[in-house]
N, C-alpha and C positions, 0 to 999 in steps of 0.2 A: 345807667341811670334809669329810673322808673318813668314810663311814659303813659299818659292817660289819653286814649283815643278820643274820648268824648270831649275832653277839654281842648284837645288839638282841633277838633272839628268846630267847636264854638269860637275859638280864636280865628280860624280860617273864615268862618261866616262873618264875624265881626269885622275882620280886615277887608273882606270883599264889600261889605256894606259901606264902610268908611271910604273906601277907594271910589265907590260909585258916586259919592258926593264930593270927591276931590279933597277929602279929609277936612271939609268945612264943618266944624262942630255945630254951628247954628243950623245949617241945612240938615245935618244928621238928627239933631234934636227935634227939628220941625217934623221930620219924617216919623220919628218915634211918636210924637204927639198925634200925628194924623193916623198912624196905625192903631194907637190906643183908642182914639175916638171912634174908629170904624170897626173895632174888634167885636163889639156887642157884649163884651164881658163886663161884669160889675166891678167897678174900681173902688178901692179903699183909700181914703185920704190918711196920710200919716202925720198930718199937722197936729201940733200940740193942742190938746183940749184942756180947758180950765177945769179944775176940780172944785167942787163946792168946799167951802170952809168946814162944813160938817164932817167931811171925810178926814180932815186933818185934826179934828178935836180929839183929845185923849178920852179914853173910856173911863167914866167915873168909877171909882172904887168904893165899895160900901163896907 
């Protein structure tokens, strides 16, 4: 069977992280949020944005 070393490493890191929080999802999620806030990286929201009705109007045919 084919094995992916990178994927195995990611699984190991994720397992160690979860174990360090005693597999408490709320604590893990709080840690993710803290890391995200302190990362200094620009974050993009994936929330649904309303489109204007104009974008949905059909193109008039002449």
